[in-house]
ZADO-1210 file (C-alpha; in nm, 4 decimals, padded with zeros to 6 digits):
<atoms>
<atom x="08.8730" y="11.9427" z="12.4000" code="MET" pos="1"/>
<atom x="09.2261" y="11.8155" z="12.2868" code="ALA" pos="2"/>
<atom x="09.2610" y="11.6148" z="11.9836" code="LEU" pos="3"/>
<atom x="09.5085" y="11.3518" z="11.9061" code="LEU" pos="4"/>
<atom x="09.7312" y="11.3508" z="11.6472" code="GLY" pos="5"/>
<atom x="09.9389" y="11.0248" z="11.5556" code="ILE" pos="6"/>
<atom x="10.1932" y="11.0296" z="11.3066" code="ASP" pos="7"/>
<atom x="10.3480" y="10.7419" z="11.1746" code="ILE" pos="8"/>
<atom x="10.6732" y="10.8127" z="11.0329" code="GLY" pos="9"/>
<atom x="10.9534" y="10.5263" z="10.8645" code="GLY" pos="10"/>
<atom x="11.1606" y="10.5096" z="11.1699" code="THR" pos="11"/>
<atom x="10.9553" y="10.6798" z="11.4481" code="SER" pos="12"/>
<atom x="10.5657" y="10.7309" z="11.5635" code="ILE" pos="13"/>
<atom x="10.4793" y="11.0423" z="11.7551" code="LYS" pos="14"/>
<atom x="10.1520" y="11.1502" z="11.8948" code="THR" pos="15"/>
<atom x="10.0698" y="11.4739" z="12.0583" code="GLY" pos="16"/>
<atom x="09.7731" y="11.6504" z="12.2206" code="LEU" pos="17"/>
<atom x="09.6557" y="11.9379" z="12.0000" code="VAL" pos="18"/>
<atom x="09.4293" y="12.2009" z="12.1607" code="ASP" pos="19"/>
<atom x="09.1563" y="12.4197" z="11.9717" code="ALA" pos="20"/>
<atom x="09.4580" y="12.6809" z="11.8611" code="ALA" pos="21"/>
<atom x="09.6866" y="12.4242" z="11.6847" code="GLY" pos="22"/>
<atom x="09.9422" y="12.3798" z="12.0298" code="VAL" pos="23"/>
<atom x="10.0686" y="12.0856" z="12.1070" code="ILE" pos="24"/>
<atom x="09.9884" y="12.0159" z="12.4934" code="THR" pos="25"/>
<atom x="10.2130" y="11.6639" z="12.5392" code="GLN" pos="26"/>
<atom x="10.3659" y="11.4873" z="12.3583" code="LYS" pos="27"/>
<atom x="10.5232" y="11.0883" z="12.3130" code="ALA" pos="28"/>
<atom x="10.6731" y="10.9043" z="12.0820" code="SER" pos="29"/>
<atom x="10.8550" y="10.5437" z="12.0391" code="VAL" pos="30"/>
<atom x="11.0867" y="10.3982" z="11.7808" code="ASP" pos="31"/>
<atom x="10.9378" y="10.1788" z="11.5624" code="ILE" pos="32"/>
<atom x="11.2254" y="09.8990" z="11.5987" code="ALA" pos="33"/>
<atom x="11.1211" y="09.8937" z="11.9446" code="ILE" pos="34"/>
<atom x="10.7810" y="09.7770" z="11.8117" code="LEU" pos="35"/>
<atom x="10.9053" y="09.5174" z="11.6210" code="ARG" pos="36"/>
<atom x="11.0253" y="09.3275" z="11.8995" code="ARG" pos="37"/>
<atom x="10.7427" y="09.1046" z="11.8456" code="GLY" pos="38"/>
<atom x="10.4025" y="09.1128" z="11.6907" code="ASN" pos="39"/>
<atom x="10.4308" y="09.4950" z="11.5763" code="PHE" pos="40"/>
<atom x="10.0536" y="09.5341" z="11.5806" code="ILE" pos="41"/>
<atom x="09.9824" y="09.4316" z="11.9584" code="GLU" pos="42"/>
<atom x="10.2899" y="09.6534" z="12.0540" code="ASN" pos="43"/>
<atom x="10.1361" y="09.9354" z="11.8738" code="LEU" pos="44"/>
<atom x="09.7925" y="09.9010" z="12.0293" code="ILE" pos="45"/>
<atom x="09.9462" y="09.8602" z="12.3966" code="LEU" pos="46"/>
<atom x="10.1396" y="10.1679" z="12.3449" code="TRP" pos="47"/>
<atom x="09.8842" y="10.3375" z="12.1780" code="LEU" pos="48"/>
<atom x="09.6633" y="10.2407" z="12.5121" code="LYS" pos="49"/>
<atom x="09.8842" y="10.4150" z="12.7396" code="SER" pos="50"/>
<atom x="09.7999" y="10.7323" z="12.5587" code="ILE" pos="51"/>
<atom x="09.4860" y="10.7003" z="12.4789" code="VAL" pos="52"/>
<atom x="09.4137" y="10.6125" z="12.8723" code="ALA" pos="53"/>
<atom x="09.5272" y="10.8960" z="13.0000" code="GLN" pos="54"/>
<atom x="09.3104" y="11.1910" z="12.8786" code="ASP" pos="55"/>
<atom x="08.9968" y="11.0536" z="12.8353" code="ASN" pos="56"/>
<atom x="09.0385" y="11.1370" z="12.4267" code="LEU" pos="57"/>
<atom x="08.7287" y="11.0698" z="12.2158" code="THR" pos="58"/>
<atom x="08.8769" y="11.1566" z="11.8545" code="SER" pos="59"/>
<atom x="09.2113" y="11.0981" z="11.7065" code="ALA" pos="60"/>
<atom x="09.3757" y="11.1648" z="11.3594" code="GLY" pos="61"/>
<atom x="09.6248" y="10.9358" z="11.2631" code="ILE" pos="62"/>
<atom x="09.9057" y="11.0511" z="10.9572" code="GLY" pos="63"/>
<atom x="10.0396" y="10.7051" z="10.7265" code="VAL" pos="64"/>
<atom x="10.3097" y="10.7211" z="10.4789" code="PRO" pos="65"/>
<atom x="10.1371" y="10.5636" z="10.2272" code="GLY" pos="66"/>
<atom x="09.8179" y="10.5150" z="10.0347" code="PHE" pos="67"/>
<atom x="09.5199" y="10.4830" z="10.2555" code="VAL" pos="68"/>
<atom x="09.2203" y="10.3323" z="10.1261" code="SER" pos="69"/>
<atom x="08.9044" y="10.5604" z="10.0106" code="LYS" pos="70"/>
<atom x="08.6654" y="10.3912" z="10.2641" code="SER" pos="71"/>
<atom x="08.9529" y="10.5319" z="10.4997" code="GLU" pos="72"/>
<atom x="08.9578" y="10.1806" z="10.6993" code="ASP" pos="73"/>
<atom x="09.2487" y="10.0350" z="10.5290" code="CYS" pos="74"/>
<atom x="09.6521" y="10.1092" z="10.4649" code="LEU" pos="75"/>
<atom x="09.7169" y="09.9921" z="10.1212" code="ILE" pos="76"/>
<atom x="10.0495" y="10.0227" z="10.0739" code="GLU" pos="77"/>
<atom x="10.2588" y="10.1243" z="10.3424" code="ILE" pos="78"/>
<atom x="10.6533" y="10.0729" z="10.2090" code="PRO" pos="79"/>
<atom x="10.8422" y="10.1221" z="10.5631" code="ASN" pos="80"/>
<atom x="10.5742" y="09.9111" z="10.7402" code="LEU" pos="81"/>
<atom x="10.4661" y="09.6170" z="10.5839" code="THR" pos="82"/>
<atom x="10.3745" y="09.5158" z="10.9193" code="GLU" pos="83"/>
<atom x="10.0321" y="09.6745" z="10.8344" code="ILE" pos="84"/>
<atom x="09.9883" y="09.6571" z="10.4408" code="GLU" pos="85"/>
<atom x="09.6414" y="09.5642" z="10.3828" code="GLY" pos="86"/>
<atom x="09.5155" y="09.5430" z="10.7333" code="TYR" pos="87"/>
<atom x="09.2210" y="09.6754" z="10.7933" code="ASN" pos="88"/>
<atom x="09.3830" y="09.8956" z="11.0775" code="PHE" pos="89"/>
<atom x="09.0648" y="10.0605" z="11.1920" code="ILE" pos="90"/>
<atom x="08.9352" y="09.7132" z="11.3113" code="ASN" pos="91"/>
<atom x="09.1367" y="09.6871" z="11.5516" code="ALA" pos="92"/>
<atom x="09.1222" y="10.0571" z="11.6320" code="LEU" pos="93"/>
<atom x="08.7814" y="10.0076" z="11.6987" code="LYS" pos="94"/>
<atom x="08.7511" y="09.7055" z="11.8681" code="HIS" pos="95"/>
<atom x="09.0766" y="09.8410" z="12.1330" code="ASN" pos="96"/>
<atom x="08.9447" y="10.1992" z="12.1493" code="PHE" pos="97"/>
<atom x="08.5346" y="10.1778" z="12.1167" code="PRO" pos="98"/>
<atom x="08.4928" y="10.5142" z="12.2750" code="ASN" pos="99"/>
<atom x="08.7428" y="10.7120" z="12.0022" code="VAL" pos="100"/>
<atom x="08.6766" y="10.8112" z="11.6390" code="LYS" pos="101"/>
<atom x="08.9785" y="10.7367" z="11.4455" code="PHE" pos="102"/>
<atom x="09.0204" y="10.9841" z="11.1013" code="TYR" pos="103"/>
<atom x="09.3016" y="10.8505" z="10.8665" code="PHE" pos="104"/>
<atom x="09.4952" y="10.9927" z="10.5896" code="SER" pos="105"/>
<atom x="09.7996" y="11.0579" z="10.3850" code="ASN" pos="106"/>
<atom x="10.0052" y="11.1988" z="10.5636" code="ASP" pos="107"/>
<atom x="10.0921" y="11.5181" z="10.3316" code="ALA" pos="108"/>
<atom x="09.7575" y="11.5317" z="10.3007" code="ASN" pos="109"/>
<atom x="09.7139" y="11.5803" z="10.6776" code="ALA" pos="110"/>
<atom x="09.9763" y="11.7948" z="10.7013" code="ALA" pos="111"/>
<atom x="09.8586" y="11.9935" z="10.4582" code="ALA" pos="112"/>
<atom x="09.4907" y="12.0575" z="10.6162" code="TYR" pos="113"/>
<atom x="09.6536" y="12.0957" z="10.9230" code="GLY" pos="114"/>
<atom x="09.8367" y="12.3663" z="10.7848" code="ALA" pos="115"/>
<atom x="09.5119" y="12.5275" z="10.6077" code="TYR" pos="116"/>
<atom x="09.3576" y="12.5075" z="10.9642" code="LYS" pos="117"/>
<atom x="09.6461" y="12.6428" z="11.2236" code="PHE" pos="118"/>
<atom x="09.8860" y="12.8139" z="10.9990" code="CYS" pos="119"/>
<atom x="09.8505" y="13.1861" z="11.0378" code="HIS" pos="120"/>
<atom x="10.0436" y="13.2752" z="10.7187" code="ASN" pos="121"/>
<atom x="09.7820" y="13.0826" z="10.5579" code="ILE" pos="122"/>
<atom x="09.4671" y="13.2768" z="10.4505" code="LYS" pos="123"/>
<atom x="09.4012" y="13.1136" z="10.1561" code="GLU" pos="124"/>
<atom x="09.1124" y="12.8282" z="10.0878" code="ASN" pos="125"/>
<atom x="09.3192" y="12.6650" z="09.8014" code="SER" pos="126"/>
<atom x="09.6807" y="12.5646" z="09.7823" code="PHE" pos="127"/>
<atom x="09.9199" y="12.3430" z="09.6886" code="GLY" pos="128"/>
<atom x="10.1370" y="12.1867" z="09.9391" code="TYR" pos="129"/>
<atom x="10.5044" y="12.0454" z="09.9453" code="ILE" pos="130"/>
<atom x="10.6177" y="11.8596" z="10.2209" code="THR" pos="131"/>
<atom x="11.0500" y="11.8142" z="10.2069" code="LEU" pos="132"/>
<atom x="11.2151" y="11.5912" z="10.4280" code="GLY" pos="133"/>
<atom x="11.3340" y="11.2114" z="10.4772" code="THR" pos="134"/>
<atom x="11.0885" y="11.1918" z="10.1422" code="GLY" pos="135"/>
<atom x="10.8596" y="11.4116" z="09.8848" code="MET" pos="136"/>
<atom x="10.5238" y="11.4544" z="10.0031" code="GLY" pos="137"/>
<atom x="10.2067" y="11.6720" z="09.8399" code="SER" pos="138"/>
<atom x="09.8547" y="11.7685" z="09.8641" code="ALA" pos="139"/>
<atom x="09.6121" y="11.9953" z="09.7770" code="ILE" pos="140"/>
<atom x="09.3823" y="12.1875" z="09.9749" code="ILE" pos="141"/>
<atom x="09.0722" y="12.2883" z="09.7472" code="ASP" pos="142"/>
<atom x="08.7993" y="12.5236" z="09.8653" code="ASN" pos="143"/>
<atom x="08.9085" y="12.4142" z="10.2747" code="GLY" pos="144"/>
<atom x="08.8823" y="12.0248" z="10.1535" code="LYS" pos="145"/>
<atom x="09.1308" y="11.7831" z="10.0922" code="ILE" pos="146"/>
<atom x="09.1874" y="11.6817" z="09.7233" code="TYR" pos="147"/>
<atom x="09.1781" y="11.3175" z="09.7280" code="THR" pos="148"/>
<atom x="09.1664" y="11.2290" z="09.3701" code="GLY" pos="149"/>
<atom x="08.9567" y="10.9496" z="09.2444" code="ALA" pos="150"/>
<atom x="09.0488" y="10.6744" z="09.5544" code="ASN" pos="151"/>
<atom x="09.1241" y="10.8753" z="09.8077" code="GLY" pos="152"/>
<atom x="09.4862" y="10.9575" z="09.8221" code="ASN" pos="153"/>
<atom x="09.5403" y="11.2952" z="09.6144" code="GLY" pos="154"/>
<atom x="09.8495" y="11.3620" z="09.3930" code="PRO" pos="155"/>
<atom x="10.1801" y="11.1853" z="09.4342" code="GLU" pos="156"/>
<atom x="10.4486" y="11.4592" z="09.2927" code="LEU" pos="157"/>
<atom x="10.7429" y="11.2464" z="09.4384" code="GLY" pos="158"/>
<atom x="10.6625" y="10.9299" z="09.2309" code="MET" pos="159"/>
<atom x="10.7014" y="11.0930" z="08.9433" code="ILE" pos="160"/>
<atom x="11.0400" y="11.0451" z="08.6905" code="HIS" pos="161"/>
<atom x="11.0896" y="11.4027" z="08.6270" code="ILE" pos="162"/>
<atom x="11.4861" y="11.3283" z="08.6250" code="PHE" pos="163"/>
<atom x="11.5509" y="11.0117" z="08.4120" code="GLY" pos="164"/>
<atom x="11.5420" y="10.6792" z="08.6284" code="ASP" pos="165"/>
<atom x="11.4767" y="10.8462" z="08.9246" code="LYS" pos="166"/>
<atom x="11.1835" y="10.9939" z="09.0724" code="THR" pos="167"/>
<atom x="11.0937" y="11.3355" z="09.1818" code="ALA" pos="168"/>
<atom x="11.1314" y="11.2370" z="09.5766" code="GLU" pos="169"/>
<atom x="11.5009" y="11.0668" z="09.4715" code="GLN" pos="170"/>
<atom x="11.6647" y="11.3763" z="09.3658" code="ILE" pos="171"/>
<atom x="11.4203" y="11.6488" z="09.5779" code="VAL" pos="172"/>
<atom x="11.4699" y="11.5098" z="09.9981" code="SER" pos="173"/>
<atom x="11.6785" y="11.4718" z="10.2382" code="LYS" pos="174"/>
<atom x="11.9247" y="11.2394" z="10.0624" code="ASP" pos="175"/>
<atom x="11.9244" y="11.4364" z="09.7647" code="GLY" pos="176"/>
<atom x="11.9983" y="11.6870" z="09.8738" code="LEU" pos="177"/>
<atom x="12.3253" y="11.5615" z="10.0472" code="LEU" pos="178"/>
<atom x="12.3808" y="11.3992" z="09.7312" code="ASP" pos="179"/>
<atom x="12.3882" y="11.6879" z="09.5747" code="LEU" pos="180"/>
<atom x="12.6617" y="11.8105" z="09.8401" code="ALA" pos="181"/>
<atom x="12.8707" y="11.5397" z="09.8801" code="LYS" pos="182"/>
<atom x="12.8708" y="11.5983" z="09.4492" code="GLN" pos="183"/>
<atom x="12.9769" y="11.8893" z="09.4997" code="GLN" pos="184"/>
<atom x="13.2724" y="11.8950" z="09.7641" code="LEU" pos="185"/>
<atom x="13.4098" y="11.6541" z="09.5228" code="LEU" pos="186"/>
<atom x="13.3928" y="11.8262" z="09.2210" code="ASP" pos="187"/>
<atom x="13.4146" y="12.1536" z="09.2612" code="ASP" pos="188"/>
<atom x="13.7144" y="12.3181" z="09.3907" code="SER" pos="189"/>
<atom x="13.6896" y="12.6849" z="09.3079" code="THR" pos="190"/>
<atom x="13.4833" y="12.8245" z="09.6026" code="LEU" pos="191"/>
<atom x="13.5726" y="12.8605" z="09.9131" code="GLU" pos="192"/>
<atom x="13.3675" y="12.6624" z="10.1933" code="HIS" pos="193"/>
<atom x="13.3538" y="12.5906" z="10.5600" code="THR" pos="194"/>
<atom x="13.1688" y="12.2619" z="10.5178" code="LEU" pos="195"/>
<atom x="13.3072" y="11.8932" z="10.5516" code="SER" pos="196"/>
<atom x="13.2120" y="11.5686" z="10.3372" code="ILE" pos="197"/>
<atom x="13.2560" y="11.3827" z="10.6604" code="GLU" pos="198"/>
<atom x="12.9040" y="11.3227" z="10.8785" code="ASN" pos="199"/>
<atom x="12.7433" y="11.5784" z="10.6669" code="LEU" pos="200"/>
<atom x="12.4157" y="11.6764" z="10.7540" code="HIS" pos="201"/>
<atom x="12.1737" y="11.8764" z="10.5945" code="THR" pos="202"/>
<atom x="12.1320" y="12.1126" z="10.9043" code="VAL" pos="203"/>
<atom x="12.5350" y="12.2029" z="10.8162" code="ASP" pos="204"/>
<atom x="12.4150" y="12.3018" z="10.5089" code="LEU" pos="205"/>
<atom x="12.1458" y="12.5483" z="10.6493" code="TYR" pos="206"/>
<atom x="12.4025" y="12.7016" z="10.9045" code="ASN" pos="207"/>
<atom x="12.6362" y="12.7020" z="10.6431" code="ALA" pos="208"/>
<atom x="12.4493" y="12.9026" z="10.4000" code="ALA" pos="209"/>
<atom x="12.2468" y="13.1637" z="10.7128" code="LEU" pos="210"/>
<atom x="12.6632" y="13.2602" z="10.6744" code="GLU" pos="211"/>
<atom x="12.6938" y="13.3030" z="10.3276" code="ASN" pos="212"/>
<atom x="12.8937" y="13.0323" z="10.2393" code="ASP" pos="213"/>
<atom x="12.9392" y="13.0014" z="09.8727" code="PRO" pos="214"/>
<atom x="12.9176" y="12.6429" z="09.8477" code="LEU" pos="215"/>
<atom x="12.6639" y="12.6008" z="10.0638" code="ALA" pos="216"/>
<atom x="12.4358" y="12.8233" z="09.8965" code="LEU" pos="217"/>
<atom x="12.5761" y="12.7146" z="09.5179" code="LYS" pos="218"/>
<atom x="12.4499" y="12.3863" z="09.6759" code="ILE" pos="219"/>
<atom x="12.0372" y="12.5222" z="09.7491" code="PHE" pos="220"/>
<atom x="12.0484" y="12.7116" z="09.4470" code="ASP" pos="221"/>
<atom x="12.1042" y="12.3583" z="09.2142" code="LEU" pos="222"/>
<atom x="11.8786" y="12.2081" z="09.4661" code="PHE" pos="223"/>
<atom x="11.6157" y="12.4537" z="09.4309" code="GLY" pos="224"/>
<atom x="11.6443" y="12.4177" z="09.0168" code="ALA" pos="225"/>
<atom x="11.5039" y="12.0801" z="09.0649" code="ASP" pos="226"/>
<atom x="11.2399" y="12.1256" z="09.2944" code="PHE" pos="227"/>
<atom x="11.1522" y="12.4304" z="09.0704" code="GLY" pos="228"/>
<atom x="11.0886" y="12.1285" z="08.7835" code="LYS" pos="229"/>
<atom x="10.8609" y="11.9819" z="09.0398" code="ALA" pos="230"/>
<atom x="10.6989" y="12.2210" z="09.1241" code="ILE" pos="231"/>
<atom x="10.6440" y="12.3563" z="08.7494" code="ALA" pos="232"/>
<atom x="10.4555" y="12.0259" z="08.6699" code="ILE" pos="233"/>
<atom x="10.2703" y="12.0716" z="08.9971" code="PHE" pos="234"/>
<atom x="10.1396" y="12.4216" z="08.9032" code="VAL" pos="235"/>
<atom x="10.0701" y="12.2796" z="08.5285" code="GLN" pos="236"/>
<atom x="09.8337" y="11.9676" z="08.6406" code="LEU" pos="237"/>
<atom x="09.6778" y="12.0988" z="08.8880" code="PHE" pos="238"/>
<atom x="09.6292" y="12.5330" z="08.8517" code="ASP" pos="239"/>
<atom x="09.7702" y="12.5396" z="09.1978" code="ILE" pos="240"/>
<atom x="09.9089" y="12.8779" z="09.1656" code="PRO" pos="241"/>
<atom x="09.9796" y="12.8840" z="09.5771" code="THR" pos="242"/>
<atom x="10.2029" y="12.7284" z="09.7237" code="MET" pos="243"/>
<atom x="10.3207" y="12.6037" z="10.0783" code="TYR" pos="244"/>
<atom x="10.6163" y="12.4090" z="10.1843" code="VAL" pos="245"/>
<atom x="10.6684" y="12.2143" z="10.5230" code="GLY" pos="246"/>
<atom x="10.8554" y="11.9714" z="10.5856" code="GLY" pos="247"/>
<atom x="11.2621" y="11.9520" z="10.7753" code="GLY" pos="248"/>
<atom x="11.3929" y="12.1453" z="10.4917" code="LEU" pos="249"/>
<atom x="11.1557" y="12.4168" z="10.4508" code="SER" pos="250"/>
<atom x="11.3624" y="12.6149" z="10.6679" code="PRO" pos="251"/>
<atom x="11.6071" y="12.5689" z="10.3669" code="CYS" pos="252"/>
<atom x="11.3335" y="12.7535" z="10.1039" code="LEU" pos="253"/>
<atom x="11.4447" y="13.1645" z="10.1473" code="PRO" pos="254"/>
<atom x="11.7982" y="12.9508" z="09.9303" code="PHE" pos="255"/>
<atom x="11.6036" y="12.7979" z="09.7197" code="MET" pos="256"/>
<atom x="11.3919" y="13.0470" z="09.6186" code="LYS" pos="257"/>
<atom x="11.5882" y="13.2660" z="09.3405" code="ARG" pos="258"/>
<atom x="11.6560" y="12.9656" z="09.1264" code="SER" pos="259"/>
<atom x="11.3179" y="12.7477" z="09.1980" code="ILE" pos="260"/>
<atom x="11.1332" y="13.1085" z="09.0289" code="LEU" pos="261"/>
<atom x="11.4305" y="13.0859" z="08.7803" code="SER" pos="262"/>
<atom x="11.3325" y="12.7678" z="08.6699" code="VAL" pos="263"/>
<atom x="10.9129" y="12.8427" z="08.6469" code="LEU" pos="264"/>
<atom x="11.0032" y="13.1262" z="08.4465" code="GLU" pos="265"/>
<atom x="11.1161" y="12.9549" z="08.1807" code="ALA" pos="266"/>
<atom x="10.8910" y="12.6851" z="08.2051" code="SER" pos="267"/>
<atom x="10.5209" y="12.8692" z="08.2785" code="LEU" pos="268"/>
<atom x="10.3047" y="13.0715" z="08.1112" code="THR" pos="269"/>
<atom x="10.2014" y="13.4257" z="08.2521" code="GLY" pos="270"/>
<atom x="09.8292" y="13.3035" z="08.3162" code="TYR" pos="271"/>
<atom x="10.0265" y="13.1201" z="08.6099" code="HIS" pos="272"/>
<atom x="10.3103" y="13.3165" z="08.6354" code="LEU" pos="273"/>
<atom x="10.1401" y="13.6149" z="08.7745" code="ARG" pos="274"/>
<atom x="09.9662" y="13.4290" z="09.0590" code="ALA" pos="275"/>
<atom x="10.2207" y="13.2433" z="09.1809" code="PHE" pos="276"/>
<atom x="10.3480" y="13.2503" z="09.5170" code="SER" pos="277"/>
<atom x="10.5655" y="13.0483" z="09.7537" code="ILE" pos="278"/>
<atom x="10.6095" y="13.0448" z="10.1186" code="GLU" pos="279"/>
<atom x="10.6988" y="12.8200" z="10.4131" code="GLU" pos="280"/>
<atom x="10.4280" y="12.6735" z="10.5942" code="ALA" pos="281"/>
<atom x="10.5082" y="12.7907" z="10.9497" code="SER" pos="282"/>
<atom x="10.4252" y="12.4083" z="11.1226" code="LEU" pos="283"/>
<atom x="10.8070" y="12.3502" z="11.0872" code="GLY" pos="284"/>
<atom x="10.8414" y="11.9366" z="11.2594" code="ASN" pos="285"/>
<atom x="10.5548" y="11.9529" z="11.4823" code="ASP" pos="286"/>
<atom x="10.3410" y="11.9120" z="11.1244" code="ALA" pos="287"/>
<atom x="10.2489" y="11.5859" z="11.0798" code="GLY" pos="288"/>
<atom x="10.1411" y="11.6008" z="11.4669" code="ILE" pos="289"/>
<atom x="09.9058" y="11.8545" z="11.4384" code="ILE" pos="290"/>
<atom x="09.7837" y="11.7757" z="11.0615" code="GLY" pos="291"/>
<atom x="09.6848" y="11.4379" z="11.2135" code="ALA" pos="292"/>
<atom x="09.4927" y="11.6333" z="11.5316" code="ALA" pos="293"/>
<atom x="09.3025" y="11.8314" z="11.2356" code="ALA" pos="294"/>
<atom x="09.1853" y="11.5077" z="11.0378" code="LEU" pos="295"/>
<atom x="08.9268" y="11.5431" z="11.3388" code="CYS" pos="296"/>
<atom x="08.7745" y="11.9041" z="11.2776" code="LEU" pos="297"/>
</atoms>
């Protein structure tokens, strides 16, 4: 039986039918800007009807970029989608899709659970998970279950003020990486490089690093050091030495590992260091859809 995963992002909503092996067999997406042409919720429900109706679905999972009530029926804080903040979304879905059971969770929790269920390189029942992309999300799988904290949402590493008046997410994210890269391009005239500050994208940094571009490697080294500071806090707070990284920036992890480990060696005691490991989760850009679908299991 196929499961429907619905990944609500800041600029688009993506859906996918996911089979028992965690493989997406069909995809669809819609820009949030299009749904905002009129009543957002009505337009969203209408769009979902076109997805659900064609496959006789009975279960669907939804990952949202914000806080969900402990009862999983209300979206409490969704900074990029204020239209549905405080809205009992689950009631609207039940009314329009009486034969479908819906499951809600924070998007990082969903991605972590999808990794636990479907990543072939993950063997542990307990691990920490950080998603790096537009923002920074964090989650914990504890003995095969999503750790949700006292009120249903779990850890928010990205919201901690680690870097003065800036949060971890402002520094360790796509925008943070690009800001760092542009500053290095302006400041460092000693290293040869192939990068251009004009229209710079993270994929440019990744491709340059693959070619051993000295400045690109330095940028990832600096970025990894900041990432390491966030990871050190995560490990110390939750006693979770096994880490997996997902999201759009996760393929860049090999270029960051050296500086991450250097920071951890200076920050952690032997108790945590002896067992520490960090690897890329293998679901890639589909982690949000697959993770949302995994909530149904």
